[in-house]
N, C-alpha and C positions, 0 to 999 in steps of 0.2 A: 500439944493440944489435941490432935485427933486420936492419939493413943488412948486417951481417957474416954473416948466415946464408944458407945455400945458396939457399933459395926466393927471398928478396929479391934476391939477386944475379942470379938468372936471369930476372927479369921484364922488364927493359929491354934493348934492344940495346946501349945505352951504359951506362957506369958510373952507378949510381943517384946522382942529384943533385937532391934535392927542391927546391933553390933555383933550378933552371933555369926561367926565365920562360916559354920556349916550351913546355917540357914541362908546366909547371903550367897554362898556358892550354889546352893540348889536353885535359888531364884535367878541367879545369873545364867545358869545352865538352861533353865526353862525359857528365859528371855531369848537366848540364842536359838533354841529350837523353834520357838514361835516365829522367828524371822524366816525360817525355812519350811515350816510345816503348819498345818492347822492343829488346833488343840486335840481333835480326834486322832490325828496321826501320831502325836507325841505320846510316848509311853514312859511310865515312871522309871523303868529300868534304865532307859537312856538318859533321863534327867540325872539319876543317881550316878551313873557312870561318868558323865561329863563333869559332875560336881566333885567326883572323887570320894564319894561316900556310899554307904550301903542303902539298899531299898528300905531297910528298917529305919535308917536315919531319916529318910524322906517322911515316912509315916509317923516318926516321932514328932515332927512339926506340923504336918498337914494331913487332913483326912483324905484328900484326893488331889489329883492334878487340877481339878476344877477349882477347889478352894485355894490352892497355891496361886492360881491366877489372881485371885482377889488380893492376896498378899503382895503379889507383883505390882498390883495397881495401887499400892499404898500412896504413891506420890500423887496420883490423880485424886484419891480421896482427900489427901491433905489440901490440894488445890481447891477441891469442892468445899471443904470445910472453911478455908480462908475466904472463898468467894461468898459463902453463906454468912460468915461473920460480917463481911463488908455490907452485905445486903441488909442484915437485921439491925445494924447500927443506925441505918437510915440517916447518915450524915451527908450533907452536900446535896447538890442538884440531883434529883432522882434519875433523869435520863442517863447522865454520865455514870452514875453509880451502877445502875442496872446493866448498862452496856459493858462496863468493866467486868462485872460478874459473868455475863454470858461469854465474853471474849476469853476470860480465864479458863472456862470449861473447854472451849475450842482449842486453846493453846495446849491444854493438857493432852487432848486426843492427838493433836498434831505431833507432839513429841514422841509418842509411842503408839501409832495406829495399829500395829500388829498385836500388841497386848490388849488394846481395847476391843479389837475384833475377837480375840480369844475370850475376853470377858463376856461378850455377847453370846458366844457359843456355849460357854460354861453356864450362863444364866438360862439358856434355852434347854439344856440337857440335865442340869443338876438341881433337884429340889432343895438341897442344902444351900447352894449358891443363891437360888431365888429367895430363900428365906433370909439369908444374910443381906442380900441386896435390898430387900424390902425393909429390913430393920434400919439400915442406913438411910434409905429414902424417907422413911417415916420420921426419922430424927430431923432431917433437913426440912421436910414439909411442916413440921410443928414450929420450927424456928421462923420459917417464912410466914406462916399464918400469924404468929405473934407480932411480927413486924407490920403486917397489914392492919391488924387490930390497933396497934399503937398509932400508926399513921392516921387512921380514922378517928381515934380518940382525941388527938391533938388538932384535928381539922385540916391536916395536910391531904387527906384523901376523903372522898365522899362515902357516906354509908352505902352498904351494898349487901350482897348475899353472904352466906357463910364463908368466913375467911379461910377455914381449913379446906373446904372444897375448892375454893379458888386457888389456894396455894398448891394443892395436889394437881390440879389441871395445868397450872403454869409449869410445874416440874415435869409433868408428862410432855409438855411442849419442848422443854429443854432436852429431856432424854431422847425423844424422837429425833430432834435436830442433830445432836452430836452423834447419834447412831448413823444417820444418813451421811453425815460428814465423814465419819470414820470409814464408811463403805465407799466413799467417793461418788455418791449419787445425789447429793443435795445441791441446793443453789450455790452460787459463788459465795465464798466464805463471808466477806464483809457485808454483802447484801443480806445474807442469811442472818447474821448477827443483828443488823439494823432492823430487820423484820421482827425478830423475836423481841428485841428491845421495845419496839413500837407496841406490840401486843401486851407486854407486861405493863407498860406505862398506861395504855388505854384501860386495861382491866383493873388496875389498882387505883389510878388517879383520875381516870375519866377524861384525860387530856393528853394531847401530844406535846404539851409544853413541859 
């Protein structure tokens, strides 16, 4: 599913093939190093050495170590894609559905907090990564806006301001929340998820019900 989406297609220099052994070895080596060092401290030579390939093999797949982090975060992108699909289907009770979506994002970060922190570092230092991040985010925002418009059209949600602006702001909320969670500085996890869910419900449906 996510391999067909814009953001996933842009990550690698070559067509995405998660079964490629050299590519997999490079990502495994990068993951190991990020458990020990920051992204800034990691260097391509060490990634390649641990993977048992040459530096040129690394650059065959990735423009830089920063873009390699994006490929390493493919599982998180998959989870975000699945969560967005659940959101836009708008099936079932809204609160439970939205809470599941938010919890899925927190679960993804909890599985690999070191790689998510590296992603934040890459986004802050690499224009290419920021561009890729924004491409994926814009895709999610468009889908969320379409859901809001559909819910309004069928009378499940009241009329309101521009759905695209609202979707963008709500995704900003999600981004900031998971960033703080990854850094270990946010509120307690379940309370944080509950608060975000409440804001989404109030913003879209105008009700805590």
